[in-house]
N, CA, C and O atoms as CSV, one atom per row, in Angstrom:
chain,resi,resn,atom,element,x,y,z
A,1,MET,N,N,0.839,-1.187,0.173
A,1,MET,CA,C,-0.125,-0.034,0.082
A,1,MET,C,C,0.872,1.776,-0.255
A,1,MET,O,O,1.899,1.918,0.409
A,2,GLY,N,N,0.561,2.697,-1.023
A,2,GLY,CA,C,1.392,3.656,-1.255
A,2,GLY,C,C,0.682,4.685,0.335
A,2,GLY,O,O,-0.405,4.859,0.886
A,3,LYS,N,N,2.398,5.207,0.538
A,3,LYS,CA,C,2.012,6.267,1.601
A,3,LYS,C,C,1.314,7.397,1.508
A,3,LYS,O,O,1.610,8.263,0.685
A,4,ASN,N,N,0.137,7.526,2.490
A,4,ASN,CA,C,-0.167,8.436,2.166
A,4,ASN,C,C,0.056,9.810,2.948
A,4,ASN,O,O,-0.053,9.931,4.169
A,5,ASN,N,N,0.313,10.601,2.247
A,5,ASN,CA,C,0.701,12.592,2.587
A,5,ASN,C,C,-1.022,12.794,3.259
A,5,ASN,O,O,-2.159,12.660,2.807
A,6,LEU,N,N,-0.474,13.141,4.429
A,6,LEU,CA,C,-1.566,14.139,4.704
A,6,LEU,C,C,-0.824,15.711,5.222
A,6,LEU,O,O,0.278,16.028,5.671
A,7,LEU,N,N,-2.237,16.530,4.841
A,7,LEU,CA,C,-1.772,18.374,4.928
A,7,LEU,C,C,-2.674,18.471,5.208
A,7,LEU,O,O,-3.790,18.095,4.850
A,8,LEU,N,N,-1.956,19.416,6.432
A,8,LEU,CA,C,-2.977,20.341,7.881
A,8,LEU,C,C,-2.907,21.339,7.660
A,8,LEU,O,O,-1.920,22.022,7.385
A,9,VAL,N,N,-3.969,21.594,7.747
A,9,VAL,CA,C,-4.748,23.140,7.175
A,9,VAL,C,C,-5.263,24.332,8.276
A,9,VAL,O,O,-6.051,23.916,9.124
A,10,ASP,N,N,-4.985,25.424,8.330
A,10,ASP,CA,C,-6.051,26.342,9.328
A,10,ASP,C,C,-6.862,26.062,8.886
A,10,ASP,O,O,-6.817,25.823,7.680
A,11,LEU,N,N,-8.045,25.934,9.593
A,11,LEU,CA,C,-9.765,26.385,9.177
A,11,LEU,C,C,-10.829,27.419,9.504
A,11,LEU,O,O,-12.041,27.602,9.396
A,12,ASN,N,N,-9.788,27.964,9.938
A,12,ASN,CA,C,-10.244,29.504,10.220
A,12,ASN,C,C,-9.409,30.705,8.374
A,12,ASN,O,O,-9.836,31.679,7.755
A,13,ASP,N,N,-8.403,29.998,8.269
A,13,ASP,CA,C,-7.840,31.173,7.291
A,13,ASP,C,C,-8.325,31.217,5.642
A,13,ASP,O,O,-8.105,30.274,4.882
A,14,ASP,N,N,-8.899,32.255,5.299
A,14,ASP,CA,C,-9.305,32.348,4.311
A,14,ASP,C,C,-9.347,32.033,3.042
A,14,ASP,O,O,-10.299,32.262,2.295
A,15,LYS,N,N,-7.974,31.315,2.647
A,15,LYS,CA,C,-7.659,31.041,1.316
A,15,LYS,C,C,-7.820,29.372,2.040
A,15,LYS,O,O,-7.271,28.704,1.163
A,16,THR,N,N,-8.162,28.599,2.881
A,16,THR,CA,C,-8.682,27.120,3.009
A,16,THR,C,C,-9.579,27.483,2.670
A,16,THR,O,O,-9.959,27.148,1.548
A,17,LYS,N,N,-10.634,28.651,3.760
A,17,LYS,CA,C,-12.345,28.740,3.637
A,17,LYS,C,C,-12.754,28.374,2.022
A,17,LYS,O,O,-13.532,27.531,1.574
A,18,LYS,N,N,-11.674,29.626,1.180
A,18,LYS,CA,C,-11.685,29.097,-0.371
A,18,LYS,C,C,-12.047,28.281,-1.090
A,18,LYS,O,O,-12.995,28.351,-1.871
A,19,LEU,N,N,-11.354,27.437,-0.915
A,19,LEU,CA,C,-10.483,26.441,-0.999
A,19,LEU,C,C,-11.572,25.216,-0.910
A,19,LEU,O,O,-11.662,24.523,-1.924
A,20,ALA,N,N,-12.437,24.873,0.246
A,20,ALA,CA,C,-13.118,24.432,0.994
A,20,ALA,C,C,-14.634,24.586,-0.122
A,20,ALA,O,O,-15.305,23.731,-0.699
A,21,GLU,N,N,-14.707,25.743,-0.072
A,21,GLU,CA,C,-16.212,26.237,-0.326
A,21,GLU,C,C,-16.247,25.575,-1.986
A,21,GLU,O,O,-17.260,25.220,-2.588
A,22,THR,N,N,-14.901,25.539,-2.466
A,22,THR,CA,C,-15.129,25.936,-3.859
A,22,THR,C,C,-15.027,24.130,-4.371
A,22,THR,O,O,-15.717,23.802,-5.337
A,23,ILE,N,N,-14.229,23.147,-3.738
A,23,ILE,CA,C,-14.304,22.001,-3.810
A,23,ILE,C,C,-15.329,21.681,-3.354
A,23,ILE,O,O,-15.451,20.635,-3.991
A,24,THR,N,N,-16.476,21.740,-2.556
A,24,THR,CA,C,-17.704,21.369,-2.362
A,24,THR,C,C,-18.555,21.466,-3.496
A,24,THR,O,O,-19.316,20.502,-3.586
A,25,SER,N,N,-18.647,22.134,-4.195
A,25,SER,CA,C,-19.641,22.478,-4.984
A,25,SER,C,C,-19.035,21.527,-6.623
A,25,SER,O,O,-17.897,21.345,-7.056
A,26,ASP,N,N,-20.533,21.067,-7.208
A,26,ASP,CA,C,-20.431,20.294,-8.175
A,26,ASP,C,C,-20.426,20.624,-9.239
A,26,ASP,O,O,-20.344,19.778,-10.130
A,27,THR,N,N,-20.526,22.163,-9.567
A,27,THR,CA,C,-20.280,22.544,-10.817
A,27,THR,C,C,-18.757,23.355,-10.956
A,27,THR,O,O,-18.398,23.868,-12.016
A,28,SER,N,N,-18.090,23.371,-9.940
A,28,SER,CA,C,-16.521,23.788,-10.040
A,28,SER,C,C,-16.064,22.307,-10.473
A,28,SER,O,O,-15.607,22.133,-11.603
A,29,ARG,N,N,-16.179,21.344,-9.649
A,29,ARG,CA,C,-15.796,20.141,-9.324
A,29,ARG,C,C,-15.769,19.820,-11.037
A,29,ARG,O,O,-14.767,19.474,-11.661
A,30,LYS,N,N,-17.182,20.037,-11.622
A,30,LYS,CA,C,-17.164,19.210,-13.343
A,30,LYS,C,C,-16.279,20.191,-13.946
A,30,LYS,O,O,-15.393,19.682,-14.631
A,31,ILE,N,N,-16.277,21.141,-13.897
A,31,ILE,CA,C,-15.220,22.227,-14.957
A,31,ILE,C,C,-13.802,22.122,-14.419
A,31,ILE,O,O,-12.906,22.172,-15.262
A,32,LEU,N,N,-13.551,22.018,-13.466
A,32,LEU,CA,C,-12.077,21.370,-12.556
A,32,LEU,C,C,-11.594,19.956,-13.948
A,32,LEU,O,O,-10.700,19.867,-14.790
A,33,ASN,N,N,-12.624,19.183,-13.577
A,33,ASN,CA,C,-12.385,17.488,-14.317
A,33,ASN,C,C,-12.197,17.571,-15.505
A,33,ASN,O,O,-11.543,16.875,-16.282
A,34,HIS,N,N,-13.206,19.062,-15.720
A,34,HIS,CA,C,-12.926,19.240,-17.846
A,34,HIS,C,C,-12.014,19.853,-17.841
A,34,HIS,O,O,-11.179,19.084,-18.317
A,35,LEU,N,N,-11.225,21.327,-17.496
A,35,LEU,CA,C,-10.214,21.374,-18.018
A,35,LEU,C,C,-8.880,20.411,-17.206
A,35,LEU,O,O,-7.754,20.890,-17.340
A,36,ALA,N,N,-8.991,19.228,-16.473
A,36,ALA,CA,C,-7.748,18.436,-16.202
A,36,ALA,C,C,-6.965,17.622,-17.770
A,36,ALA,O,O,-5.864,17.123,-18.001
A,37,ASP,N,N,-8.556,17.902,-18.792
A,37,ASP,CA,C,-7.936,17.115,-19.379
A,37,ASP,C,C,-7.252,18.460,-20.485
A,37,ASP,O,O,-6.423,18.129,-21.331
A,38,LYS,N,N,-7.509,19.327,-20.416
A,38,LYS,CA,C,-7.045,20.495,-20.970
A,38,LYS,C,C,-7.252,21.896,-20.953
A,38,LYS,O,O,-8.252,22.243,-20.325
A,39,GLU,N,N,-6.406,23.025,-21.605
A,39,GLU,CA,C,-6.859,24.486,-21.504
A,39,GLU,C,C,-8.119,24.758,-22.258
A,39,GLU,O,O,-8.189,24.372,-23.425
A,40,ASP,N,N,-8.965,25.288,-21.791
A,40,ASP,CA,C,-9.791,26.047,-22.753
A,40,ASP,C,C,-10.781,27.112,-22.428
A,40,ASP,O,O,-10.981,27.296,-21.227
A,41,THR,N,N,-11.691,28.130,-23.611
A,41,THR,CA,C,-12.701,28.597,-22.827
A,41,THR,C,C,-13.304,28.896,-22.502
A,41,THR,O,O,-13.481,29.324,-23.642
A,42,GLU,N,N,-14.754,29.551,-21.491
A,42,GLU,CA,C,-15.375,29.656,-21.336
A,42,GLU,C,C,-16.645,29.480,-21.420
A,42,GLU,O,O,-17.471,29.565,-20.511
A,43,ALA,N,N,-16.848,29.175,-22.776
A,43,ALA,CA,C,-17.475,29.478,-24.302
A,43,ALA,C,C,-17.591,27.395,-23.923
A,43,ALA,O,O,-18.509,26.598,-23.732
A,44,ASN,N,N,-16.293,27.336,-23.981
A,44,ASN,CA,C,-16.220,25.618,-25.014
A,44,ASN,C,C,-16.310,25.086,-22.963
A,44,ASN,O,O,-16.250,23.873,-22.765
A,45,ILE,N,N,-16.384,25.610,-22.238
A,45,ILE,CA,C,-16.359,24.382,-21.343
A,45,ILE,C,C,-17.623,24.249,-20.890
A,45,ILE,O,O,-17.961,23.309,-20.171
A,46,ALA,N,N,-18.837,25.672,-21.484
A,46,ALA,CA,C,-20.285,25.876,-21.009
A,46,ALA,C,C,-21.305,24.926,-21.812
A,46,ALA,O,O,-22.326,24.344,-21.444
A,47,GLN,N,N,-20.451,25.009,-23.401
A,47,GLN,CA,C,-20.915,23.916,-24.075
A,47,GLN,C,C,-20.888,22.550,-24.154
A,47,GLN,O,O,-21.831,21.841,-24.504
A,48,SER,N,N,-19.416,22.064,-23.711
A,48,SER,CA,C,-19.043,21.006,-23.656
A,48,SER,C,C,-19.829,20.206,-21.746
A,48,SER,O,O,-19.946,19.038,-21.373
A,49,THR,N,N,-20.105,21.269,-21.189
A,49,THR,CA,C,-20.704,20.176,-19.727
A,49,THR,C,C,-22.240,20.692,-19.855
A,49,THR,O,O,-22.950,20.185,-18.986
A,50,GLY,N,N,-22.847,21.480,-20.631
A,50,GLY,CA,C,-24.018,21.929,-20.682
A,50,GLY,C,C,-24.148,22.773,-19.076
A,50,GLY,O,O,-25.228,22.358,-18.654
A,51,ILE,N,N,-23.739,23.456,-18.321
A,51,ILE,CA,C,-23.491,24.724,-17.533
A,51,ILE,C,C,-23.248,25.973,-18.375
A,51,ILE,O,O,-22.478,26.370,-19.250
A,52,PRO,N,N,-24.602,26.509,-17.460
A,52,PRO,CA,C,-24.606,28.130,-18.721
A,52,PRO,C,C,-23.601,28.867,-18.060
A,52,PRO,O,O,-23.212,28.719,-16.901
A,53,ILE,N,N,-23.157,29.803,-19.042
A,53,ILE,CA,C,-21.573,30.026,-19.603
A,53,ILE,C,C,-21.810,31.338,-17.863
A,53,ILE,O,O,-21.169,31.476,-16.821
A,54,SER,N,N,-22.680,31.796,-18.272
A,54,SER,CA,C,-22.892,32.775,-16.825
A,54,SER,C,C,-22.077,31.901,-15.696
A,54,SER,O,O,-21.028,32.336,-15.220
A,55,THR,N,N,-22.639,30.629,-15.298
A,55,THR,CA,C,-22.159,29.718,-14.138
A,55,THR,C,C,-20.767,30.102,-14.499
A,55,THR,O,O,-20.260,31.081,-13.950
A,56,VAL,N,N,-19.931,29.217,-15.623
A,56,VAL,CA,C,-19.059,28.307,-16.085
A,56,VAL,C,C,-17.950,30.054,-15.922
A,56,VAL,O,O,-16.740,29.892,-16.078
A,57,HIS,N,N,-18.317,31.154,-15.706
A,57,HIS,CA,C,-17.814,32.444,-15.607
A,57,HIS,C,C,-17.881,32.669,-14.149
A,57,HIS,O,O,-16.821,33.069,-13.666
A,58,TYR,N,N,-19.220,32.454,-13.033
A,58,TYR,CA,C,-18.748,32.260,-11.637
A,58,TYR,C,C,-17.776,31.821,-11.167
A,58,TYR,O,O,-17.090,32.336,-10.284
A,59,HIS,N,N,-17.547,30.419,-11.924
A,59,HIS,CA,C,-17.102,29.094,-11.064
A,59,HIS,C,C,-15.907,29.265,-11.524
A,59,HIS,O,O,-15.125,28.611,-10.834
A,60,LEU,N,N,-15.243,29.977,-12.577
A,60,LEU,CA,C,-14.169,29.977,-12.406
A,60,LEU,C,C,-13.135,30.965,-12.135
A,60,LEU,O,O,-11.905,31.029,-12.129
A,61,LEU,N,N,-14.639,32.075,-11.806
A,61,LEU,CA,C,-13.169,33.150,-10.791
A,61,LEU,C,C,-13.125,32.739,-9.253
A,61,LEU,O,O,-12.297,33.233,-8.488
A,62,LYS,N,N,-14.253,31.624,-8.775
A,62,LYS,CA,C,-13.997,31.140,-7.959
A,62,LYS,C,C,-13.213,30.393,-7.671
A,62,LYS,O,O,-12.821,30.535,-6.513
A,63,LEU,N,N,-12.690,29.470,-8.311
A,63,LEU,CA,C,-11.385,27.992,-9.259
A,63,LEU,C,C,-10.439,29.033,-9.097
A,63,LEU,O,O,-9.491,28.270,-8.911
A,64,GLN,N,N,-9.729,30.587,-8.987
A,64,GLN,CA,C,-8.975,31.012,-9.857
A,64,GLN,C,C,-9.216,31.870,-8.365
A,64,GLN,O,O,-8.359,32.723,-8.594
A,65,GLU,N,N,-9.669,32.196,-7.234
A,65,GLU,CA,C,-9.601,33.109,-5.993
A,65,GLU,C,C,-8.663,31.709,-5.102
A,65,GLU,O,O,-7.546,31.878,-4.613
A,66,ALA,N,N,-9.258,30.682,-5.072
A,66,ALA,CA,C,-8.651,29.312,-4.229
A,66,ALA,C,C,-7.117,28.715,-4.986
A,66,ALA,O,O,-6.321,28.136,-4.247
A,67,SER,N,N,-6.739,28.912,-6.624
A,67,SER,CA,C,-6.100,28.958,-7.247
A,67,SER,C,C,-5.709,27.825,-6.999
A,67,SER,O,O,-4.706,27.457,-6.388
A,68,LEU,N,N,-6.659,27.153,-7.567
A,68,LEU,CA,C,-6.854,26.239,-8.292
A,68,LEU,C,C,-6.520,25.432,-9.870
A,68,LEU,O,O,-6.008,24.372,-10.229
A,69,VAL,N,N,-7.323,26.970,-10.711
A,69,VAL,CA,C,-6.598,27.536,-11.966
A,69,VAL,C,C,-5.817,28.610,-12.477
A,69,VAL,O,O,-5.739,29.456,-11.585
A,70,ILE,N,N,-5.485,28.806,-13.027
A,70,ILE,CA,C,-4.815,30.034,-13.651
A,70,ILE,C,C,-5.614,30.935,-14.901
A,70,ILE,O,O,-5.745,30.184,-15.867
A,71,ALA,N,N,-5.950,31.740,-15.067
A,71,ALA,CA,C,-6.278,32.587,-16.358
A,71,ALA,C,C,-5.287,32.569,-16.965
A,71,ALA,O,O,-5.215,33.153,-18.047
């Protein structure tokens, strides 16, 4: 069995809160899964995932704030 790596985080830290809020969102996770394969535009993400472009834009901003994607 592989070695498990653990990460301790301060739950009161603003960055940790943003990360937690973002990764608990089904929509954000769907967008992250899409972007795991390739870089893409908001329009293409919306078309591919069936998520409205305004929602994609909102979640991409949240993903950027959580340092999970880079614009």
